[in-house]
C-alpha positions in Angstrom: 21.8 94.3 -61.1 18.2 93.4 -61.3 18.6 91.7 -64.7 21.1 90.0 -63.2 19.6 88.7 -60.1 16.6 87.8 -62.1 18.9 85.6 -64.6 20.0 83.9 -61.6 17.0 83.2 -59.6 15.3 81.7 -63.2 18.8 79.3 -63.6 18.1 78.2 -60.4 14.6 77.2 -60.8 15.0 75.8 -64.2 17.8 73.3 -62.3 15.2 72.8 -59.7 12.6 71.8 -62.0 14.9 69.6 -64.1 15.9 68.0 -61.0 12.5 67.2 -60.1 11.4 65.9 -63.0 14.5 64.0 -63.6 14.1 64.8 -67.4 16.0 62.4 -69.5 17.7 64.7 -71.9 19.9 66.0 -69.1 20.6 62.2 -67.5 22.7 61.9 -70.8 26.1 62.7 -71.5 26.4 66.2 -73.3 26.6 65.8 -76.8 29.6 66.6 -78.9 29.7 70.4 -80.1 29.8 69.1 -84.0 26.5 67.5 -83.4 23.0 69.5 -83.4 21.4 70.0 -80.3 18.9 68.1 -78.8 16.8 71.1 -78.1 17.1 74.5 -80.1 18.1 77.6 -77.7 15.1 79.6 -79.1 12.9 76.8 -78.0 14.6 76.1 -74.5 14.0 79.9 -74.0 10.1 79.8 -75.1 9.6 76.8 -72.8 11.0 79.0 -69.6 8.2 80.1 -67.4 7.7 83.9 -67.3 9.5 85.9 -64.3 7.8 88.7 -62.5 9.7 92.4 -62.8 9.5 91.9 -59.3 12.9 90.1 -57.9 11.3 89.8 -54.6 8.1 87.9 -56.1 7.9 84.2 -55.2 8.9 81.5 -57.7 6.1 79.6 -59.0 5.7 75.9 -57.8 7.1 73.1 -59.9 3.9 71.3 -60.1 1.8 74.6 -61.7 5.1 74.4 -64.2 4.4 70.3 -64.9 0.5 71.3 -65.3 1.4 74.1 -67.9 4.3 72.0 -70.1 2.6 68.4 -69.9 0.2 67.1 -72.3 -3.3 67.2 -70.8 -3.4 63.4 -72.2 -0.1 62.3 -70.2 -2.1 64.0 -67.3 -5.0 61.6 -67.6 -3.3 58.5 -68.0 -5.3 55.1 -67.2 -4.8 53.9 -64.1 -4.5 50.0 -63.3 -8.1 48.8 -62.1 -9.1 49.1 -58.6 -8.8 46.0 -56.7 -12.1 44.1 -56.2 -13.7 44.1 -52.8 -13.4 40.2 -52.7 -9.6 40.2 -53.5 -9.0 42.7 -50.9 -11.2 40.6 -48.1 -9.1 37.8 -49.4 -5.7 39.9 -48.8 -6.8 41.3 -45.3 -7.1 37.5 -43.9 -4.1 36.6 -41.9 -1.4 34.2 -42.9 -2.0 30.1 -42.5 -0.7 28.9 -39.8 3.0 27.0 -40.8 1.7 23.5 -39.8 -1.0 23.8 -42.1 1.1 24.4 -45.2 0.9 21.4 -47.7 4.2 20.9 -49.2 3.8 19.1 -52.7 5.4 16.1 -53.5 8.9 15.4 -54.7 8.8 15.9 -58.6 10.7 13.4 -60.6 14.6 13.6 -60.2 14.2 15.0 -56.7 15.1 11.1 -55.3 18.5 11.7 -55.9 18.9 14.8 -54.0 16.9 13.6 -50.8 18.8 10.4 -50.5 20.3 10.1 -46.8 23.9 10.6 -46.9 26.1 7.8 -45.3 26.5 8.0 -41.8 29.9 9.7 -40.4 32.0 6.8 -38.7 34.4 7.8 -36.0 36.2 6.3 -33.0 36.8 7.4 -29.8 40.2 8.0 -28.0 40.7 9.0 -24.4 44.0 10.2 -23.3 44.5 11.0 -19.5 42.0 9.1 -17.5 43.2 5.7 -17.5 46.5 6.6 -15.3 43.9 7.6 -12.5 41.5 4.6 -13.3 38.6 6.5 -14.2 38.3 5.8 -18.3 35.7 3.0 -17.3 33.6 5.3 -15.5 33.9 8.2 -18.2 32.9 5.7 -20.8 30.0 4.3 -19.3 28.9 7.8 -19.4 29.9 8.9 -22.4 27.9 10.6 -25.1 30.4 9.7 -27.9 30.4 5.8 -26.4 27.3 5.7 -26.4 26.8 6.8 -30.2 29.0 3.4 -31.0 31.0 5.4 -33.5 28.2 6.5 -35.8 26.8 10.0 -36.6 24.3 11.5 -39.0 26.7 14.5 -39.5 30.0 15.5 -38.3 28.3 18.3 -36.3 26.8 15.8 -34.2 30.0 14.2 -33.3 31.0 17.9 -32.6 28.5 18.1 -30.2 28.9 14.7 -28.9 32.6 15.9 -28.0 31.6 19.1 -26.4 29.1 17.4 -24.0 31.8 14.8 -23.2 34.3 17.7 -22.5 32.1 19.0 -19.8 31.7 15.1 -18.6 35.3 14.7 -18.2 35.6 18.0 -16.0 32.5 16.9 -13.7 33.8 13.4 -13.2 37.3 14.7 -12.3 35.7 17.3 -10.1 33.8 14.8 -8.4 36.9 13.0 -7.6 39.1 15.9 -6.3 40.9 17.3 -9.5 39.5 20.8 -9.3 42.5 22.2 -11.8 41.4 19.6 -14.7 40.9 20.7 -17.9 39.5 18.9 -21.0 39.5 19.3 -24.9 38.1 17.1 -27.1 39.4 17.0 -31.3 38.2 15.8 -34.3 41.0 14.4 -36.8 41.0 12.4 -39.9 41.8 9.1 -39.1 45.2 7.8 -40.6 44.7 4.1 -41.1 41.0 4.2 -42.1 39.9 6.4 -45.3 36.7 8.4 -44.0 37.0 7.9 -40.6 37.6 10.4 -37.7 39.3 10.4 -34.4 37.6 11.7 -31.6 40.0 12.6 -28.7 39.4 13.6 -25.6 42.3 14.5 -23.8 42.3 15.3 -20.2 44.8 16.7 -18.1 43.7 15.9 -14.4 46.2 18.2 -12.5 46.6 17.4 -8.9 43.9 15.7 -6.6 43.0 17.8 -3.5 42.7 16.5 0.0 40.6 17.4 3.1 42.6 20.3 5.1 40.7 21.1 8.6 37.5 19.5 9.1 35.0 21.8 11.4 31.7 21.1 12.4 29.3 24.0 13.1 26.8 22.5 15.8 25.2 22.7 19.7 26.8 20.2 22.1 25.8 16.9 21.6 25.4 13.8 23.8 27.7 12.2 23.5 29.8 15.0 23.0 31.7 13.6 19.6 28.2 12.3 18.3 28.5 14.2 15.1 32.3 13.9 14.3 32.0 10.3 15.1 29.4 9.7 12.7 31.6 11.7 10.1 34.3 9.2 8.4 36.2 11.9 6.7 39.9 12.6 8.3 42.2 15.2 7.1 44.4 13.9 4.5 41.3 12.0 2.5 41.1 13.0 -0.8 38.0 15.0 -1.9 35.7 12.6 -3.7 32.4 13.5 -4.0 30.8 10.5 -3.5 32.5 9.9 0.1 31.7 13.5 1.1 28.3 13.1 0.6 28.3 9.2 2.0 29.6 10.6 5.1 26.8 13.8 5.7 24.2 11.1 4.9 25.7 8.9 8.0 25.5 11.7 9.9 21.8 12.7 9.0 21.1 8.8 9.8 22.8 8.6 13.2 21.7 11.7 15.0 18.1 10.5 14.7 19.0 7.4 15.9 20.6 8.9 19.1 17.4 11.1 19.9 18.0 14.0 17.5 14.5 13.2 15.8 14.6 17.0 14.2 18.4 17.0 13.1 19.2 18.7 9.8 22.7 18.6 7.8 23.2 22.1 6.3 25.1 22.8 3.3 29.0 22.1 3.1 31.5 24.8 2.6 35.0 23.5 1.2 37.6 26.4 0.9 40.2 25.4 -1.8 43.8 26.2 -1.5 45.8 26.0 -5.0 49.2 26.3 -3.3 48.5 23.5 -0.5 46.1 21.6 -3.0 44.0 21.1 0.0 40.2 21.8 1.2 39.2 23.1 4.2 36.0 21.5 5.0 33.0 23.3 7.1 29.8 21.2 7.8 26.7 22.9 9.7 24.6 20.9 11.4 21.1 21.8 13.3 20.6 19.1 15.8 17.7 20.4 17.3 16.3 19.2 20.6 17.1 15.3 21.7 13.9 13.9 22.4 12.1 10.9 24.1 9.0 8.6 23.1 5.6 9.7 24.6 2.7 9.3 23.0 0.8 8.3 19.4 -1.6 10.5 17.6 -3.5 9.2 14.1 -5.7 10.6 11.5 -6.9 10.1 8.3 -8.9 7.1 7.1 -8.6 4.8 9.9 -8.0 1.1 10.0 -7.8 0.8 13.7 -7.1 3.5 16.5 -3.8 4.8 18.0 -4.1 2.4 21.2 -3.8 -1.0 18.6 -0.8 1.1 17.3 1.2 1.4 20.4 0.7 -2.6 20.9 2.4 -2.5 17.4 5.0 -0.5 18.6 8.6 -1.4 19.7 8.9 1.2 22.0 7.6 2.6 25.3 7.2 6.2 26.7 10.2 8.0 28.1 12.5 5.7 25.8 15.3 7.8 23.9 14.1 8.4 20.3 14.9 6.3 18.2 14.2 6.6 14.3 15.2 2.6 13.6 11.7 2.1 16.0 10.0 4.5 14.1 10.9 2.7 10.4 10.1 -0.9 12.2 6.7 1.0 13.2 6.2 1.8 9.5 7.1 -1.4 8.2 4.7 -3.2 10.6 1.8 -0.9 9.8 2.4 -1.9 6.1 2.9 -5.9 7.2 -0.7 -5.6 8.2 -1.9 -5.3 4.5 -4.7 -2.9 5.7 -3.4 0.1 4.1 -2.9 2.2 0.5 -0.8 4.6 2.4 0.9 4.8 5.7 3.1 7.6 7.1 4.7 7.8 10.3 6.7 11.1 11.5 7.7 12.4 14.8 6.1 15.8 16.2 7.9 18.4 18.6 5.9 19.0 21.7 8.7 21.1 23.7 7.3 19.4 26.6 10.5 18.8 28.7 11.7 15.0 29.5 14.2 13.9 31.5 18.0 14.6 31.3 17.3 17.7 29.3 15.4 16.1 26.9 12.0 17.1 25.2 9.1 14.5 24.8 8.1 13.6 20.8 5.1 12.4 19.6 4.3 10.3 16.6 1.9 11.0 14.5 0.5 8.1 12.0 -1.3 9.6 8.8 -3.4 6.5 7.7 -5.3 5.9 4.6 -7.2 2.0 4.5 -6.7 0.2 1.7 -9.9 -2.3 0.1 -9.9 -4.6 3.2 -11.2 -7.8 1.1 -8.8 -10.2 -0.8 -9.4 -13.2 -3.2 -6.6 -15.6 -3.8 -5.8 -18.6 -5.4 -3.7 -21.2 -6.0 -3.3 -24.2 -8.6 -0.9 -27.2 -8.9 -0.8 -30.9 -10.1 1.1 -34.0 -8.8 1.5 -37.3 -10.2 -0.8 -39.4 -7.7 -2.3 -36.3 -6.2 -3.8 -34.9 -9.3 -5.1 -31.2 -9.9 -5.7 -29.2 -7.0 -7.0 -25.8 -6.8 -7.7 -24.0 -3.6 -9.4 -20.4 -3.4 -10.0 -17.7 -0.6 -11.8 -15.2 0.2 -10.6 -12.8 3.0 -11.8 -9.5 4.9 -8.8 -8.6 6.7 -10.4 -6.3 9.3 -13.8 -7.5 9.5 -13.4 -7.3 13.6 -11.1 -4.8 14.0 -8.2 -4.7 14.8 -7.2 -6.7 12.3 -9.4 -9.5 12.8 -9.8 -11.4 9.8 -12.5 -13.9 8.8 -11.4 -16.2 5.8 -13.3 -18.5 3.7 -11.6 -21.1 1.7 -12.6 -24.0 -0.7 -10.5 -26.9 -2.2 -11.6 -28.4 -5.3 -9.2 -31.2 -6.6 -9.6 -34.5 -8.6 -8.7 -36.3 -5.3 -9.4 -33.5 -2.7 -12.4 -31.4 -1.5 -13.4 -29.2 1.2 -14.5 -26.1 2.4 -13.3 -24.1 5.6 -13.9 -21.0 7.6 -11.4 -19.4 9.6 -10.9 -16.5 12.4 -7.5 -14.9 12.5 -6.5 -12.0 15.0 -3.1 -10.8 14.1 -0.8 -8.9 16.8 -3.3 -10.0 19.1 -2.7 -8.1 22.4 1.2 -8.5 21.6 3.1 -7.4 18.6 3.8 -10.6 16.1 1.2 -12.7 18.0 -1.7 -14.7 16.0 -4.5 -16.2 17.3 -6.2 -18.4 14.8 -9.3 -20.3 15.2 -10.8 -22.9 12.3 -13.7 -25.2 11.1 -13.0 -27.3 7.9 -15.1 -30.1 6.3 -13.0 -32.1 4.0 -13.0 -35.1 1.5 -9.5 -37.0 0.3 -9.9 -40.3 -2.1 -6.1 -41.6 -2.3 -4.8 -44.9 -3.2 -3.9 -45.2 0.5 -7.3 -44.2 2.1 -10.4 -42.2 1.5 -11.4 -40.1 4.5 -14.4 -37.7 5.3 -13.3 -35.5 8.0 -14.6 -32.7 10.1 -12.0 -30.8 12.0 -11.8 -28.1 14.7 -8.5 -26.2 15.7 -7.1 -23.3 17.3 -3.6 -21.8 17.7 -1.1 -18.9 18.8 1.7 -18.5 16.4 4.4 -15.9 15.7 5.2 -16.9 12.0 7.3 -15.3 9.1 6.0 -12.9 6.2 7.5 -11.7 3.7 8.1 -8.1 5.1 9.4 -9.5 8.5 11.5 -13.1 8.2 11.6 -13.9 11.6 14.5 -15.8 12.9 12.3 -17.7 15.9 9.0 -18.6 14.8 6.9 -20.8 16.9 3.5 -22.2 17.2 0.7 -24.4 19.8 -2.7 -25.2 19.8 -5.1 -27.7 19.6 -6.7 -30.1 17.0 -10.1 -31.8 17.2 -10.7 -34.2 14.5 -13.8 -36.7 13.3 -13.0 -38.6 10.4 -14.7 -41.6 8.5 -12.2 -43.4 7.0 -11.8 -46.4 4.3 -8.5 -48.4 5.4 -7.1 -51.7 4.8 -7.4 -53.8 7.4 -5.4 -56.9 6.2 -2.4 -56.1 4.0 -2.4 -59.8 2.9 -5.9 -60.1 1.5 -6.1 -56.2 1.1 -9.2 -56.8 2.9 -10.5 -53.1 3.9 -13.3 -51.3 6.4 -14.8 -48.3 7.0 -13.8 -46.7 10.4 -14.9 -44.0 12.6 -12.0 -41.9 14.4 -12.2 -39.4 17.1 -8.6 -37.8 17.4 -7.5 -35.0 19.4 -3.9 -33.4 19.3 -1.7 -30.9 21.2 0.6 -29.8 18.3 3.7 -27.6 19.0 6.2 -26.4 16.6 9.2 -24.2 16.7 11.3 -22.7 13.8 14.9 -21.4 13.1 15.4 -19.4 10.3 18.6 -18.1 9.1 17.8 -18.1 5.2 18.1 -15.1 3.4 14.9 -14.9 1.7 11.4 -16.1 2.8 10.3 -17.5 -0.5 13.5 -18.0 -2.6 16.2 -18.7 -0.3 19.6 -18.7 -1.9 21.9 -18.8 1.3 21.5 -19.9 5.3 19.9 -22.8 6.7 16.2 -23.4 8.4 15.2 -26.3 10.7 11.9 -26.7 12.2 10.9 -29.1 14.5 7.0 -30.3 15.3 5.9 -32.4 18.2 2.3 -33.4 18.5 1.1 -35.7 21.6 -2.3 -37.3 20.2 -5.2 -39.7 21.2 -7.3 -41.7 18.8 -10.6 -42.9 20.5 -11.3 -45.7 18.3 -12.9 -48.0 20.6 -10.6 -47.8 22.9 -8.4 -45.0 23.8 -4.5 -45.1 22.0 -2.3 -42.5 23.1 0.7 -41.9 20.8 3.0 -38.9 19.4 3.9 -37.5 16.5 7.4 -35.9 15.9 9.2 -34.7 12.7 12.6 -32.5 12.2 13.2 -30.7 8.6 16.3 -29.1 8.1 17.5 -27.4 4.6 20.5 -25.2 3.5 21.5 -23.0 0.6 24.6 -22.2 -0.7 25.5 -19.7 -3.2 28.2 -21.0 -5.6 27.8 -17.6 -8.1 25.4 -15.2 -8.0 23.4 -17.4 -10.5 24.2 -20.7 -9.3 22.6 -22.0 -5.9 23.2 -25.7 -4.3 20.1 -26.6 -2.2 19.9 -29.5 0.1 17.3 -31.0 2.6 16.8 -33.8 5.1 13.4 -35.0 6.8 13.2 -37.6 9.7 10.0 -38.2 11.1 8.5 -41.1 13.8 5.3 -42.1 15.3 5.4 -43.7 18.7 3.9 -45.6 21.5 1.0 -47.5 19.3 1.0 -49.9 16.5 0.3 -48.7 13.1 -3.0 -50.0 12.4 -4.5 -48.1 15.3 -3.4 -44.9 14.0 -6.3 -43.7 11.5 -5.0 -43.8 8.0 -5.0 -40.0 7.4 -2.6 -39.8 10.6 0.1 -41.9 9.2 3.6 -41.3 7.9 3.6 -41.5 4.1 6.3 -40.4 1.3 6.4 -39.4 -2.4 5.1 -36.5 -4.2 6.4 -32.7 -5.1 7.0 -31.7 -1.6 8.6 -35.4 -0.7 10.5 -37.6 -2.8 10.0 -36.7 -6.6 10.0 -39.1 -9.3 7.2 -41.1 -7.4 3.8 -40.6 -6.8 2.0 -39.2 -4.2 2.1 -41.3 -1.3 3.5 -44.5 -3.1 6.8 -45.1 -0.7 6.9 -47.5 1.9 4.5 -50.5 3.2 1.8 -51.8 0.6 -0.8 -54.3 0.6 -1.2 -56.9 -1.8 -2.8 -55.0 -4.5 0.4 -52.5 -4.3 -1.8 -50.0 -2.4 0.2 -47.9 0.3 -0.9 -48.4 3.7 1.6 -45.8 5.5 4.3 -46.5 7.9 5.5 -45.0 11.4 8.7 -43.3 10.2 10.4 -41.7 7.8 13.7 -40.4 6.1 14.3 -38.0 3.0 17.1 -36.5 1.5 16.8 -34.0 -1.7 19.7 -32.1 -3.4 19.4 -29.6 -5.7 21.0 -27.4 -8.5 19.3 -24.2 -9.1 20.6 -21.7 -12.2 19.0 -18.5 -12.5 18.9 -16.4 -15.6 17.1 -13.1 -15.2 13.1 -14.3 -14.4 13.9 -17.5 -15.6 15.5 -20.7 -14.2 16.4 -24.4 -13.9 17.1 -27.1 -11.8 18.3 -30.1 -11.5 18.0 -32.7 -8.5 18.4 -36.1 -6.6 15.6 -36.9 -4.0 15.7 -40.1 -2.0 13.8 -41.4 0.8 12.0 -44.3 2.5 9.0 -45.0 4.6 8.8 -47.8 7.5 6.7 -49.4 9.4 8.6 -49.4 12.8 8.8 -46.5 15.0 12.4 -45.6 14.0 13.4 -45.0 10.5 15.9 -47.5 9.4 18.0 -45.6 6.5 17.5 -48.8 4.4 16.1 -49.7 1.1 16.2 -46.0 -0.1 14.5 -45.0 -3.0 16.1 -42.4 -5.9 14.4 -40.2 -7.9 16.1 -37.5 -10.4 14.9 -35.0 -12.6 15.1 -31.8 -13.7 12.4 -28.4 -13.7 11.9 -24.7 -14.8 11.2 -21.8 -12.8 9.7 -18.8 -13.5 10.5 -15.9 -10.8 7.5 -13.4 -9.8 7.1 -11.3 -7.1 5.2 -13.6 -5.0 7.5 -16.5 -5.9 9.1 -18.6 -8.1 6.2 -20.6 -10.4 7.3 -24.5 -10.6 7.5 -27.2 -13.0 9.3 -30.5 -12.4 9.5 -33.6 -14.1 11.5 -36.7 -12.2 11.6 -40.3 -12.9 12.4 -43.2 -10.5 15.8 -44.9 -10.3 15.5 -48.9 -10.3 11.6 -48.5 -11.4 9.4 -51.2 -9.7 6.2 -53.0 -11.4 3.4 -50.6 -11.1 5.5 -47.4 -10.7 5.2 -44.7 -13.4 8.1 -43.6 -15.5 7.6 -40.2 -14.6 5.8 -37.8 -12.5 5.0 -34.3 -12.7 4.6 -31.5 -10.4 3.6 -27.8 -10.9 3.2 -25.5 -7.8 4.1 -22.0 -6.5 7.3 -21.7 -4.7 10.6 -23.9 -4.6 10.9 -27.4 -3.4 12.1 -26.7 -0.2 
């Protein structure tokens, strides 16, 4: 028993050692019996470790057995040299960032492997949208359509198709087709080799319509204010744009009717698939109904709250109306004194009449630079070059008291002027202006050195506020030394000094759609000026001019414009009137094709001497493309010595022009020629300026 246990223990130890060291001999298949053994039995027995006679003694370790059996030389095999310290330091460094790695240039022969693959061509087919009128809208937003039938890879076409699937569903939902589905697929085209058919197949389903319409809000005045402001009714298709527009109308109307702080909540639409309807619920927080009270202001101020009250169009106690608040905001912007301006209602909780509350307006000002430099340049045949520059301080004398210094430099006109202007002078839109000027003019008709003093009160249009009715009235005092023709038959001239006083009044009516570039409507202006001229004796007389212009849009790009002018001076002979106050015609703002002031009576030297009446007519065809335009025009007119225009001996000019449209009006260049040109008249005339001719 003891020997058997020892033998078993020995065999177990041998197997364990063989498994540990992986002996090559035992890893091979067992040799056939006829071949000699790899290891004789006696050597095998000798290689076994000696065992203790005590069966309970611990077995020797495998390591001690290996140390005894393996040659010492094998235990002392040379190991590879240790890594150098410098190399270890390099290995311990972090890897460089990916974008710092330089990729070697392609080696020869890589060109063929890097050639761009040909584009994937495809056609777009849409099924199911044309029947409900949505195909054009889908194509306008389609990613596949935007790709114009080309893509780098098929995967790109597939990605576009998935986007268009989602687009189709969103579009259909926005039109009330809430059960709609869309499926995009790619097929090989049968008629074009290499082409793909991108097919977006849409199943709209039924269009949902509005069921019950419920508004959750406190009572209003009038009672049906919210419902009447919500243009939705049961049975209407649930179209997102219409629903959002209706809600926006509620948000607009409530503040116009006194509810300054009204808020429209988030709608809820409960869909019923069986009836294909949606019950619509809209919560509205009306807030208190309010009345105007006062105005407060803060920030970098151009003027105080009292002047803001002058500009406003409401009074204390009036029912709050957001349109009047918007009007005040626009009027403040129109002053040109602010870089930014904000006007917001402020709740006061102060009770007012008829179960309302007072509402204050808070104006947050940010005054901008008050100084402006401006310039204007023009050219006209007979008038030459003319440049005008102004320096303006728009708020030198607050509130809105402006000082304007101007200078005119031209080939035939020079001058300087100073102007004081108070806008919104004690009343909204009323302007007081006083000016002094020194001027020199030298034309074929006369030469004049003039000093003038004038003042006026007016109501005029601006680009922001184009007014239907305008007016002005005031006075002018002029002292003018002029060289004039005293005998047209001999062209004899003399230099005379005139002292002139005038009380000009002007009334205008404007129904055009734009102040600087009208395309529809009409305008009419009447100007009357009683005057008196002191040159030896006092000679009173009256001047009057009537202008009418109209604009008719033939298409969005073509406008027909026409104008007429009639003028007269009555009560005195022509030669008694200072030459600078007589009536002339011809030039860029009159009858094109003729030089400045060249129409009408002339002396023996063919120099114009002016008249007492005029009639002018013009028609233009204006074609605009983008920021550019062309015009063709016919002008006509004549000046007469009589005080009543005769409408005879009319002279005509024809021409063409170009326009470049800017934010401050069109830049104009016209060239015209006279019909039936007379000796001494130019073959053509050129006019350059800013703004339409009329």
